[in-house]
C-alpha positions as CSV (number, residue, x, y, z in Angstrom):
1,M,130.6,100.0,123.2
2,A,127.2,101.6,122.6
3,Q,124.6,99.6,120.9
4,I,123.2,100.9,117.6
5,P,119.5,101.6,117.6
6,V,117.4,99.3,115.4
7,L,114.4,100.3,113.2
8,K,112.3,97.4,112.0
9,Y,110.6,97.9,108.6
10,I,108.1,95.7,106.9
11,V,107.5,95.9,103.1
12,V,104.0,94.9,101.9
13,G,101.9,95.0,98.8
14,D,100.7,92.8,96.0
15,M,102.9,90.3,94.2
16,S,105.2,91.6,91.4
17,V,105.0,95.2,92.4
18,G,108.8,95.2,92.9
19,K,109.1,94.9,96.7
20,S,112.2,92.6,96.6
21,C,113.8,94.7,93.8
22,L,113.4,97.8,95.9
23,L,115.1,96.0,98.8
24,L,117.9,94.8,96.6
25,Q,118.4,98.3,95.2
26,F,118.5,99.8,98.7
27,L,120.9,97.2,100.1
28,E,123.2,96.5,97.2
29,N,122.6,99.3,94.6
30,R,121.7,96.8,91.9
31,F,118.7,95.7,89.9
32,N,117.8,92.1,89.1
33,P,115.0,91.9,86.5
34,A,114.7,88.1,87.0
35,H,114.4,88.2,90.8
36,D,112.9,85.0,92.2
37,M,109.4,85.3,93.6
38,T,109.5,85.7,97.4
39,I,108.4,82.7,99.3
40,G,107.2,83.8,102.8
41,V,109.6,86.5,103.9
42,E,113.1,87.7,103.1
43,F,115.3,89.8,105.3
44,G,117.9,92.5,104.8
45,T,119.8,95.0,107.0
46,R,121.7,98.2,106.4
47,T,123.3,100.7,108.8
48,V,122.5,104.4,107.9
49,E,123.0,107.8,109.4
50,V,119.9,109.8,110.4
51,N,120.3,113.4,111.6
52,G,123.8,112.5,112.8
53,D,122.7,109.3,114.6
54,V,123.8,105.9,113.3
55,V,120.9,103.5,113.2
56,K,120.5,100.0,111.8
57,V,117.5,99.3,109.6
58,H,116.1,95.7,109.6
59,I,113.8,95.2,106.6
60,W,111.4,92.3,106.3
61,D,110.2,91.8,102.7
62,T,107.0,89.9,102.6
63,A,105.5,87.7,99.8
64,G,102.5,89.3,98.1
65,Q,100.7,86.1,97.3
66,E,97.4,85.5,99.1
67,S,98.6,82.0,100.0
68,F,101.4,83.4,102.2
69,R,99.4,86.1,104.0
70,S,98.8,84.0,107.1
71,I,102.5,83.3,107.4
72,T,103.8,86.8,106.8
73,K,101.4,88.5,109.3
74,S,103.5,87.1,112.2
75,Y,106.5,89.2,110.9
76,Y,104.5,92.5,111.3
77,R,105.0,92.4,115.1
78,G,107.5,95.0,116.3
79,A,107.6,96.9,113.0
80,I,107.9,100.7,113.5
81,G,108.0,101.5,109.8
82,A,106.2,100.1,106.7
83,L,106.6,100.6,103.0
84,L,103.3,99.9,101.3
85,V,104.1,99.3,97.7
86,Y,102.0,99.4,94.5
87,D,102.8,99.3,90.8
88,I,102.0,102.6,89.0
89,S,101.4,100.6,85.8
90,R,98.8,98.3,87.3
91,R,95.7,99.9,89.0
92,V,94.6,96.7,90.6
93,T,97.7,96.9,92.9
94,F,96.6,100.4,94.0
95,D,93.0,99.2,94.5
96,H,94.3,96.6,97.0
97,L,96.0,99.1,99.2
98,I,93.2,99.3,101.7
99,R,93.4,95.6,102.3
100,W,97.1,95.8,103.1
101,M,96.5,98.8,105.3
102,D,93.9,96.8,107.3
103,D,96.6,94.2,108.0
104,L,99.2,96.8,109.1
105,Q,96.7,98.4,111.4
106,K,95.7,95.1,112.9
107,Y,99.1,93.5,113.4
108,C,101.5,96.4,113.9
109,T,102.1,98.9,116.7
110,N,100.0,102.1,116.9
111,D,103.3,104.1,116.4
112,L,103.7,102.5,112.9
113,V,104.8,105.1,110.3
114,I,103.7,104.1,106.7
115,A,105.3,105.3,103.5
116,L,103.2,104.7,100.4
117,V,105.5,103.8,97.5
118,G,104.4,103.9,93.8
119,N,107.0,101.8,92.1
120,K,108.1,101.4,88.5
121,S,108.1,105.1,87.7
122,D,110.5,104.4,84.8
123,L,107.7,102.8,82.8
124,E,105.9,104.8,80.1
125,I,102.6,102.9,80.9
126,R,100.9,104.5,83.9
127,E,97.5,103.6,85.3
128,V,97.8,105.5,88.6
129,P,98.5,109.2,88.3
130,R,101.1,110.6,90.8
131,E,98.5,113.0,92.1
132,E,96.1,110.1,93.0
133,G,98.9,108.4,95.0
134,E,99.7,111.7,96.8
135,H,96.1,112.3,97.7
136,F,95.6,108.7,99.0
137,A,98.7,109.1,101.2
138,Q,97.6,112.4,102.5
139,D,94.1,111.1,103.3
140,H,95.6,108.2,105.3
141,D,98.4,110.2,107.0
142,M,101.2,108.4,105.1
143,L,104.4,109.6,103.6
144,F,104.5,109.3,99.8
145,Y,107.2,108.4,97.3
146,E,107.4,107.3,93.6
147,T,110.4,105.0,92.9
148,S,112.0,102.9,90.2
149,A,113.8,99.8,91.5
150,K,115.3,99.6,88.0
151,T,116.9,103.1,87.8
152,A,117.2,103.6,91.6
153,E,115.2,106.8,91.4
154,G,113.6,107.6,94.7
155,V,114.7,104.4,96.4
156,E,117.1,106.0,98.9
157,E,114.6,108.8,99.6
158,A,111.9,106.3,100.4
159,F,113.8,104.1,102.9
160,L,115.8,107.0,104.5
161,G,112.8,109.4,104.5
162,L,110.9,106.8,106.5
163,A,113.8,106.5,109.0
164,H,114.0,110.3,109.4
165,H,110.3,110.6,110.1
166,I,110.4,107.7,112.6
167,M,113.4,109.2,114.5
168,E,111.9,112.7,114.6
169,S,108.2,112.0,115.2
170,V,108.0,108.7,117.0
171,L,111.2,107.9,118.8
172,G,111.6,111.4,120.1
173,R,108.8,110.5,122.5
174,K,110.3,107.2,123.7
175,A,113.5,105.3,124.2
176,I,115.1,104.2,120.9
177,P,115.0,100.4,120.6
178,K,118.4,98.6,120.9
179,K,117.2,95.3,119.3
180,E,114.3,93.8,117.6
181,T,111.6,92.3,119.8
182,E,112.2,88.8,118.4
183,I,114.6,87.0,116.1
184,I,113.0,84.8,113.4
185,E,114.9,82.3,111.4
186,I,114.1,82.5,107.7
187,A,114.0,79.6,105.4
188,E,115.0,80.9,102.0
189,E,113.1,78.8,99.6
190,R,112.9,79.8,96.0
191,T,110.7,79.2,92.9
192,P,111.9,79.6,89.3
193,P,113.0,83.1,88.4
194,R,110.2,85.5,87.6
195,K,110.3,89.1,86.3
196,C,109.1,91.0,89.3
197,C,110.2,94.6,88.6
């Protein structure tokens, strides 16, 4: 029986931009407004079809708190895709993108494909115009999506669009991986529920 190719994603960005809620929406088609704050790293997987090929997407959702950055960096290794997430209603999360990009460039492969994701598009309050996000993504050679983890708008497009781009532009030049480079056990510790999305 043929093995299913594996794409490893990492999801990064400031705390409370909705990273875990995006993952939950993509994996389970549901929204939890009182999602616990991520401690360290959480993991999820989903099998999808990309251009007729069945692939498995392994997604590592990292904590956005500064205190966990030294821990989460070790999970960047082997990632071929990244979702760099900011909150369109909080400009400070957009201003911190360069810092997250520096980490991705330092700890990930040169073939890494990055999708810039402006989350919480359902909110009426907006501090980062869509055009500004698009320009930032274009200037840094990234894909761009606006999403709402609450309504599911754009969530499938972001995760699957990244997979399509990886399969077409990166893996066409090399052998498709059959497994992740390493398996890491995750301790799922929790703090009291916090509205993250």
